[in-house]
PABA-949627 format. One record per residue: residue in three letters; z, x, y of N, C-alpha, C in turn. Coordinates in nm, 2 decimals, always signed. Last residue first. Example, Ala and Ser with C-alpha at 12.3 -4.5 7.8 and 13.67 -1.06 7.14 Angstrom:
<r code="ser" n_z="+0.71" n_x="+1.28" n_y="-0.22" ca_z="+0.71" ca_x="+1.37" ca_y="-0.11" c_z="+0.79" c_x="+1.29" c_y="+0.00"/>
<r code="ala" n_z="+0.78" n_x="+1.32" n_y="-0.57" ca_z="+0.78" ca_x="+1.23" ca_y="-0.45" c_z="+0.78" c_x="+1.32" c_y="-0.33"/>
END
This chain:
<r code="lys" n_z="+10.36" n_x="+12.03" n_y="+8.60" ca_z="+10.35" ca_x="+12.14" ca_y="+8.50" c_z="+10.21" c_x="+12.18" c_y="+8.47"/>
<r code="arg" n_z="+10.36" n_x="+11.80" n_y="+8.75" ca_z="+10.36" ca_x="+11.93" ca_y="+8.82" c_z="+10.35" c_x="+12.05" c_y="+8.73"/>
<r code="asp" n_z="+10.17" n_x="+11.52" n_y="+8.71" ca_z="+10.26" ca_x="+11.61" ca_y="+8.64" c_z="+10.25" c_x="+11.75" c_y="+8.70"/>
<r code="ile" n_z="+10.16" n_x="+11.24" n_y="+8.90" ca_z="+10.10" ca_x="+11.38" ca_y="+8.88" c_z="+10.20" c_x="+11.47" c_y="+8.82"/>
<r code="val" n_z="+10.13" n_x="+10.91" n_y="+8.80" ca_z="+10.22" ca_x="+11.02" ca_y="+8.84" c_z="+10.15" c_x="+11.15" c_y="+8.81"/>
<r code="asp" n_z="+9.86" n_x="+10.71" n_y="+8.92" ca_z="+9.94" ca_x="+10.77" ca_y="+8.82" c_z="+10.03" c_x="+10.87" c_y="+8.88"/>
<r code="ile" n_z="+9.75" n_x="+10.41" n_y="+9.04" ca_z="+9.80" ca_x="+10.54" ca_y="+9.09" c_z="+9.90" c_x="+10.59" c_y="+8.98"/>
<r code="val" n_z="+9.46" n_x="+10.23" n_y="+9.01" ca_z="+9.59" ca_x="+10.26" ca_y="+8.95" c_z="+9.63" c_x="+10.40" c_y="+8.99"/>
<r code="pro" n_z="+9.33" n_x="+10.13" n_y="+9.33" ca_z="+9.32" ca_x="+10.19" ca_y="+9.20" c_z="+9.46" c_x="+10.20" c_y="+9.14"/>
<r code="ser" n_z="+9.26" n_x="+9.82" n_y="+9.49" ca_z="+9.35" ca_x="+9.93" ca_y="+9.48" c_z="+9.34" c_x="+10.00" c_y="+9.34"/>
<r code="val" n_z="+9.09" n_x="+9.62" n_y="+9.73" ca_z="+9.11" ca_x="+9.67" ca_y="+9.60" c_z="+9.20" c_x="+9.79" c_y="+9.60"/>
<r code="val" n_z="+9.03" n_x="+9.33" n_y="+9.89" ca_z="+9.11" ca_x="+9.45" ca_y="+9.90" c_z="+9.14" c_x="+9.50" c_y="+9.76"/>
<r code="arg" n_z="+8.73" n_x="+9.15" n_y="+9.97" ca_z="+8.83" ca_x="+9.20" ca_y="+9.88" c_z="+8.90" c_x="+9.32" c_y="+9.93"/>
<r code="thr" n_z="+8.51" n_x="+9.08" n_y="+10.12" ca_z="+8.65" ca_x="+9.05" ca_y="+10.18" c_z="+8.76" c_x="+9.09" c_y="+10.08"/>
<r code="arg" n_z="+8.28" n_x="+9.13" n_y="+9.98" ca_z="+8.32" ca_x="+9.22" ca_y="+10.09" c_z="+8.46" c_x="+9.19" c_y="+10.15"/>
<r code="asp" n_z="+8.23" n_x="+9.11" n_y="+9.66" ca_z="+8.29" ca_x="+9.03" ca_y="+9.76" c_z="+8.35" c_x="+9.12" c_y="+9.87"/>
<r code="phe" n_z="+8.08" n_x="+9.29" n_y="+9.52" ca_z="+8.07" ca_x="+9.15" ca_y="+9.48" c_z="+8.13" c_x="+9.06" c_y="+9.58"/>
<r code="ser" n_z="+8.15" n_x="+9.54" n_y="+9.63" ca_z="+8.02" ca_x="+9.49" ca_y="+9.64" c_z="+8.00" c_x="+9.34" c_y="+9.60"/>
<r code="ile" n_z="+8.41" n_x="+9.58" n_y="+9.54" ca_z="+8.39" ca_x="+9.54" ca_y="+9.68" c_z="+8.25" c_x="+9.48" c_y="+9.70"/>
<r code="arg" n_z="+8.36" n_x="+9.68" n_y="+9.29" ca_z="+8.44" ca_x="+9.56" ca_y="+9.31" c_z="+8.42" c_x="+9.50" c_y="+9.44"/>
<r code="asp" n_z="+8.23" n_x="+9.92" n_y="+9.35" ca_z="+8.16" ca_x="+9.81" ca_y="+9.27" c_z="+8.23" c_x="+9.68" c_y="+9.29"/>
<r code="leu" n_z="+8.42" n_x="+10.07" n_y="+9.49" ca_z="+8.30" ca_x="+10.02" ca_y="+9.56" c_z="+8.23" c_x="+9.91" c_y="+9.49"/>
<r code="leu" n_z="+8.59" n_x="+10.12" n_y="+9.27" ca_z="+8.64" ca_x="+10.05" ca_y="+9.38" c_z="+8.52" c_x="+9.99" c_y="+9.46"/>
<r code="pro" n_z="+8.42" n_x="+10.27" n_y="+9.10" ca_z="+8.47" ca_x="+10.14" ca_y="+9.05" c_z="+8.53" c_x="+10.06" c_y="+9.17"/>
<r code="glu" n_z="+8.36" n_x="+10.50" n_y="+9.27" ca_z="+8.26" ca_x="+10.41" ca_y="+9.23" c_z="+8.31" c_x="+10.27" c_y="+9.18"/>
<r code="leu" n_z="+8.58" n_x="+10.67" n_y="+9.31" ca_z="+8.54" ca_x="+10.58" ca_y="+9.41" c_z="+8.44" c_x="+10.47" c_y="+9.36"/>
<r code="trp" n_z="+8.63" n_x="+10.84" n_y="+9.09" ca_z="+8.73" ca_x="+10.75" ca_y="+9.13" c_z="+8.68" c_x="+10.64" c_y="+9.23"/>
<r code="gly" n_z="+8.45" n_x="+11.03" n_y="+9.00" ca_z="+8.43" ca_x="+10.90" ca_y="+8.95" c_z="+8.54" c_x="+10.80" c_y="+9.00"/>
<r code="asn" n_z="+8.66" n_x="+11.31" n_y="+8.99" ca_z="+8.52" ca_x="+11.26" ca_y="+8.99" c_z="+8.52" c_x="+11.12" c_y="+8.93"/>
<r code="his" n_z="+8.97" n_x="+11.24" n_y="+9.15" ca_z="+8.89" ca_x="+11.31" ca_y="+9.06" c_z="+8.75" c_x="+11.25" c_y="+9.06"/>
<r code="cys" n_z="+9.22" n_x="+11.29" n_y="+9.40" ca_z="+9.11" ca_x="+11.22" ca_y="+9.35" c_z="+9.03" c_x="+11.31" c_y="+9.25"/>
<r code="glu" n_z="+9.55" n_x="+11.25" n_y="+9.50" ca_z="+9.46" ca_x="+11.34" ca_y="+9.44" c_z="+9.35" c_x="+11.26" c_y="+9.38"/>
<r code="cys" n_z="+9.80" n_x="+11.21" n_y="+9.76" ca_z="+9.70" ca_x="+11.15" ca_y="+9.67" c_z="+9.60" c_x="+11.26" c_y="+9.63"/>
<r code="his" n_z="+9.98" n_x="+11.29" n_y="+9.95" ca_z="+10.01" ca_x="+11.33" ca_y="+9.81" c_z="+9.90" c_x="+11.27" c_y="+9.71"/>
<r code="ser" n_z="+9.89" n_x="+11.19" n_y="+10.19" ca_z="+9.88" ca_x="+11.34" ca_y="+10.16" c_z="+9.90" c_x="+11.38" c_y="+10.02"/>
<r code="asp" n_z="+9.72" n_x="+10.88" n_y="+10.12" ca_z="+9.83" ca_x="+10.96" ca_y="+10.17" c_z="+9.81" c_x="+11.11" c_y="+10.13"/>
<r code="met" n_z="+9.44" n_x="+10.69" n_y="+10.22" ca_z="+9.51" ca_x="+10.77" ca_y="+10.13" c_z="+9.62" c_x="+10.85" c_y="+10.20"/>
<r code="phe" n_z="+9.22" n_x="+10.41" n_y="+10.24" ca_z="+9.34" ca_x="+10.48" ca_y="+10.30" c_z="+9.41" c_x="+10.56" c_y="+10.19"/>
<r code="ile" n_z="+8.90" n_x="+10.34" n_y="+10.31" ca_z="+8.99" ca_x="+10.37" ca_y="+10.20" c_z="+9.10" c_x="+10.46" c_y="+10.26"/>
<r code="leu" n_z="+8.67" n_x="+10.10" n_y="+10.43" ca_z="+8.78" ca_x="+10.19" ca_y="+10.46" c_z="+8.86" c_x="+10.21" c_y="+10.34"/>
<r code="val" n_z="+8.32" n_x="+10.06" n_y="+10.46" ca_z="+8.44" ca_x="+10.04" ca_y="+10.38" c_z="+8.54" c_x="+10.15" c_y="+10.42"/>
<r code="asp" n_z="+8.14" n_x="+10.14" n_y="+10.66" ca_z="+8.14" ca_x="+10.00" ca_y="+10.62" c_z="+8.27" c_x="+9.97" c_y="+10.53"/>
<r code="gly" n_z="+8.25" n_x="+10.38" n_y="+10.91" ca_z="+8.20" ca_x="+10.34" ca_y="+10.79" c_z="+8.21" c_x="+10.19" c_y="+10.76"/>
<r code="thr" n_z="+8.39" n_x="+10.46" n_y="+11.14" ca_z="+8.25" ca_x="+10.41" ca_y="+11.16" c_z="+8.19" c_x="+10.36" c_y="+11.03"/>
<r code="ala" n_z="+8.72" n_x="+10.45" n_y="+11.28" ca_z="+8.62" ca_x="+10.47" ca_y="+11.17" c_z="+8.49" c_x="+10.41" c_y="+11.19"/>
<r code="arg" n_z="+8.90" n_x="+10.40" n_y="+11.47" ca_z="+8.80" ca_x="+10.50" ca_y="+11.50" c_z="+8.70" c_x="+10.52" c_y="+11.39"/>
<r code="ala" n_z="+9.06" n_x="+10.21" n_y="+11.35" ca_z="+9.00" ca_x="+10.17" ca_y="+11.48" c_z="+8.89" c_x="+10.27" c_y="+11.52"/>
<r code="ala" n_z="+9.16" n_x="+10.35" n_y="+11.13" ca_z="+9.07" ca_x="+10.23" ca_y="+11.11" c_z="+8.99" c_x="+10.20" c_y="+11.24"/>
<r code="gly" n_z="+9.34" n_x="+10.53" n_y="+11.26" ca_z="+9.22" ca_x="+10.57" ca_y="+11.19" c_z="+9.12" c_x="+10.47" c_y="+11.17"/>
<r code="leu" n_z="+9.52" n_x="+10.34" n_y="+11.36" ca_z="+9.45" ca_x="+10.43" ca_y="+11.45" c_z="+9.32" c_x="+10.48" c_y="+11.39"/>
<r code="met" n_z="+9.61" n_x="+10.23" n_y="+11.12" ca_z="+9.55" ca_x="+10.14" ca_y="+11.22" c_z="+9.47" c_x="+10.23" c_y="+11.32"/>
<r code="arg" n_z="+9.74" n_x="+10.45" n_y="+11.01" ca_z="+9.63" ca_x="+10.39" ca_y="+10.94" c_z="+9.55" c_x="+10.30" c_y="+11.04"/>
<r code="gly" n_z="+9.94" n_x="+10.49" n_y="+11.20" ca_z="+9.84" ca_x="+10.59" ca_y="+11.18" c_z="+9.72" c_x="+10.54" c_y="+11.11"/>
<r code="gly" n_z="+10.09" n_x="+10.25" n_y="+11.16" ca_z="+10.03" ca_x="+10.28" ca_y="+11.29" c_z="+9.92" c_x="+10.39" c_y="+11.28"/>
<r code="ile" n_z="+10.17" n_x="+10.29" n_y="+10.89" ca_z="+10.08" ca_x="+10.18" ca_y="+10.93" c_z="+10.01" c_x="+10.20" c_y="+11.06"/>
<r code="val" n_z="+10.34" n_x="+10.52" n_y="+10.92" ca_z="+10.23" ca_x="+10.51" ca_y="+10.82" c_z="+10.13" c_x="+10.40" c_y="+10.87"/>
<r code="gly" n_z="+10.40" n_x="+10.62" n_y="+11.26" ca_z="+10.44" ca_x="+10.58" ca_y="+11.13" c_z="+10.31" c_x="+10.56" c_y="+11.04"/>
<r code="leu" n_z="+10.35" n_x="+10.72" n_y="+11.52" ca_z="+10.30" ca_x="+10.59" ca_y="+11.48" c_z="+10.36" c_x="+10.54" c_y="+11.35"/>
<r code="arg" n_z="+10.45" n_x="+10.91" n_y="+11.79" ca_z="+10.48" ca_x="+10.89" ca_y="+11.65" c_z="+10.43" c_x="+10.74" c_y="+11.62"/>
<r code="lys" n_z="+10.19" n_x="+10.99" n_y="+12.02" ca_z="+10.32" ca_x="+10.94" ca_y="+11.99" c_z="+10.33" c_x="+10.92" c_y="+11.84"/>
<r code="asn" n_z="+9.93" n_x="+11.07" n_y="+12.05" ca_z="+10.03" ca_x="+11.12" ca_y="+12.15" c_z="+10.17" c_x="+11.07" c_y="+12.13"/>
<r code="ser" n_z="+9.75" n_x="+11.16" n_y="+11.76" ca_z="+9.81" ca_x="+11.06" ca_y="+11.84" c_z="+9.91" c_x="+11.13" c_y="+11.94"/>
<r code="arg" n_z="+9.44" n_x="+11.30" n_y="+11.67" ca_z="+9.58" ca_x="+11.33" ca_y="+11.70" c_z="+9.63" c_x="+11.22" c_y="+11.80"/>
<r code="ile" n_z="+9.21" n_x="+11.32" n_y="+11.42" ca_z="+9.26" ca_x="+11.24" ca_y="+11.53" c_z="+9.41" c_x="+11.26" c_y="+11.55"/>
<r code="leu" n_z="+8.96" n_x="+11.50" n_y="+11.29" ca_z="+9.10" ca_x="+11.50" ca_y="+11.31" c_z="+9.13" c_x="+11.42" c_y="+11.44"/>
<r code="arg" n_z="+8.70" n_x="+11.45" n_y="+11.06" ca_z="+8.75" ca_x="+11.44" ca_y="+11.19" c_z="+8.90" c_x="+11.44" c_y="+11.19"/>
<r code="val" n_z="+8.44" n_x="+11.57" n_y="+10.86" ca_z="+8.58" ca_x="+11.55" ca_y="+10.87" c_z="+8.62" c_x="+11.55" c_y="+11.02"/>
<r code="gly" n_z="+8.17" n_x="+11.65" n_y="+10.83" ca_z="+8.21" ca_x="+11.51" ca_y="+10.81" c_z="+8.36" c_x="+11.48" c_y="+10.81"/>
<r code="asp" n_z="+8.24" n_x="+11.98" n_y="+10.75" ca_z="+8.14" ca_x="+11.89" ca_y="+10.78" c_z="+8.18" c_x="+11.74" c_y="+10.74"/>
<r code="leu" n_z="+8.48" n_x="+12.19" n_y="+10.88" ca_z="+8.45" ca_x="+12.10" ca_y="+10.77" c_z="+8.35" c_x="+11.99" c_y="+10.81"/>
<r code="lys" n_z="+8.57" n_x="+12.33" n_y="+11.09" ca_z="+8.47" ca_x="+12.39" ca_y="+11.01" c_z="+8.42" c_x="+12.31" c_y="+10.89"/>
<r code="ser" n_z="+8.77" n_x="+12.18" n_y="+11.20" ca_z="+8.65" ca_x="+12.20" ca_y="+11.28" c_z="+8.54" c_x="+12.26" c_y="+11.20"/>
<r code="ile" n_z="+8.98" n_x="+12.22" n_y="+11.03" ca_z="+8.91" ca_x="+12.09" ca_y="+11.02" c_z="+8.78" c_x="+12.11" c_y="+11.10"/>
<r code="tyr" n_z="+9.08" n_x="+12.47" n_y="+11.12" ca_z="+9.03" ca_x="+12.45" ca_y="+10.98" c_z="+8.94" c_x="+12.33" c_y="+10.97"/>
<r code="glu" n_z="+9.15" n_x="+12.42" n_y="+11.38" ca_z="+9.05" ca_x="+12.52" ca_y="+11.36" c_z="+8.99" c_x="+12.50" c_y="+11.22"/>
<r code="ser" n_z="+9.36" n_x="+12.23" n_y="+11.34" ca_z="+9.24" ca_x="+12.19" ca_y="+11.42" c_z="+9.12" c_x="+12.29" c_y="+11.39"/>
<r code="leu" n_z="+9.54" n_x="+12.39" n_y="+11.19" ca_z="+9.48" ca_x="+12.27" ca_y="+11.13" c_z="+9.35" c_x="+12.23" c_y="+11.21"/>
<r code="ala" n_z="+9.61" n_x="+12.57" n_y="+11.39" ca_z="+9.55" ca_x="+12.62" ca_y="+11.26" c_z="+9.48" c_x="+12.50" c_y="+11.19"/>
<r code="ala" n_z="+9.73" n_x="+12.42" n_y="+11.59" ca_z="+9.60" ca_x="+12.49" ca_y="+11.62" c_z="+9.54" c_x="+12.53" c_y="+11.49"/>
<r code="lys" n_z="+9.92" n_x="+12.23" n_y="+11.38" ca_z="+9.87" ca_x="+12.23" ca_y="+11.52" c_z="+9.74" c_x="+12.30" c_y="+11.53"/>
<r code="leu" n_z="+10.05" n_x="+12.24" n_y="+11.14" ca_z="+9.96" ca_x="+12.13" ca_y="+11.16" c_z="+9.91" c_x="+12.12" c_y="+11.30"/>
<r code="his" n_z="+10.23" n_x="+12.45" n_y="+11.14" ca_z="+10.10" ca_x="+12.47" ca_y="+11.07" c_z="+10.00" c_x="+12.35" c_y="+11.08"/>
<r code="gly" n_z="+10.45" n_x="+12.33" n_y="+11.28" ca_z="+10.36" ca_x="+12.43" ca_y="+11.35" c_z="+10.23" c_x="+12.45" c_y="+11.28"/>
<r code="gln" n_z="+10.53" n_x="+12.00" n_y="+11.29" ca_z="+10.52" ca_x="+12.11" ca_y="+11.20" c_z="+10.41" c_x="+12.21" c_y="+11.26"/>
<r code="asn" n_z="+10.55" n_x="+11.76" n_y="+11.41" ca_z="+10.62" ca_x="+11.87" ca_y="+11.48" c_z="+10.61" c_x="+12.00" c_y="+11.39"/>
<r code="ser" n_z="+10.28" n_x="+11.52" n_y="+11.47" ca_z="+10.36" ca_x="+11.61" ca_y="+11.38" c_z="+10.43" c_x="+11.72" c_y="+11.45"/>
<r code="leu" n_z="+10.16" n_x="+11.30" n_y="+11.58" ca_z="+10.25" ca_x="+11.38" ca_y="+11.66" c_z="+10.34" c_x="+11.46" c_y="+11.57"/>
<r code="asp" n_z="+10.01" n_x="+11.20" n_y="+11.35" ca_z="+10.08" ca_x="+11.11" ca_y="+11.45" c_z="+10.20" c_x="+11.19" c_y="+11.51"/>
<r code="asp" n_z="+9.69" n_x="+11.27" n_y="+11.26" ca_z="+9.82" ca_x="+11.33" ca_y="+11.29" c_z="+9.90" c_x="+11.25" c_y="+11.39"/>
<r code="val" n_z="+9.45" n_x="+11.17" n_y="+11.03" ca_z="+9.53" ca_x="+11.13" ca_y="+11.15" c_z="+9.66" c_x="+11.20" c_y="+11.15"/>
<r code="leu" n_z="+9.13" n_x="+11.23" n_y="+10.94" ca_z="+9.27" ca_x="+11.28" ca_y="+10.92" c_z="+9.35" c_x="+11.24" c_y="+11.05"/>
<r code="ile" n_z="+8.86" n_x="+11.09" n_y="+10.79" ca_z="+8.94" ca_x="+11.09" ca_y="+10.91" c_z="+9.08" c_x="+11.13" c_y="+10.87"/>
<r code="ile" n_z="+8.54" n_x="+11.15" n_y="+10.68" ca_z="+8.69" ca_x="+11.16" ca_y="+10.64" c_z="+8.76" c_x="+11.17" c_y="+10.77"/>
<r code="glu" n_z="+8.24" n_x="+10.96" n_y="+10.64" ca_z="+8.33" ca_x="+11.05" ca_y="+10.71" c_z="+8.47" c_x="+11.05" c_y="+10.65"/>
<r code="lys" n_z="+8.08" n_x="+10.86" n_y="+10.44" ca_z="+8.03" ca_x="+10.87" ca_y="+10.57" c_z="+8.11" c_x="+10.97" c_y="+10.65"/>
<r code="leu" n_z="+8.03" n_x="+10.89" n_y="+10.09" ca_z="+8.12" ca_x="+10.92" ca_y="+10.21" c_z="+8.05" c_x="+10.93" c_y="+10.34"/>
<r code="phe" n_z="+7.86" n_x="+10.87" n_y="+9.88" ca_z="+7.92" ca_x="+10.75" ca_y="+9.93" c_z="+8.00" c_x="+10.77" c_y="+10.06"/>
<r code="arg" n_z="+7.77" n_x="+11.13" n_y="+9.84" ca_z="+7.67" ca_x="+11.02" ca_y="+9.84" c_z="+7.73" c_x="+10.90" c_y="+9.90"/>
<r code="lys" n_z="+7.98" n_x="+11.30" n_y="+9.80" ca_z="+7.92" ca_x="+11.29" ca_y="+9.94" c_z="+7.82" c_x="+11.18" c_y="+9.95"/>
END
């Protein structure tokens, strides 16, 4: 939380029932998390652009629903950005073992 200003979850007109009222209610109880709903299907890039347009932080990090973070994942990315704010950095993305 020391580095996070906000978390934005973008729903680009999902048709899955559990992502409607139940998700809105769940998100409303989380501090620092915002749910943005689009009125049309945007796709991955469109959803990210909508989230970016509404973001208020200095650094944007895009993640997909299958991403999992562990302690210490953010600091190395922010360190590299601190040397040059025009950088685009990416972590190594491992395969998650389901076992």
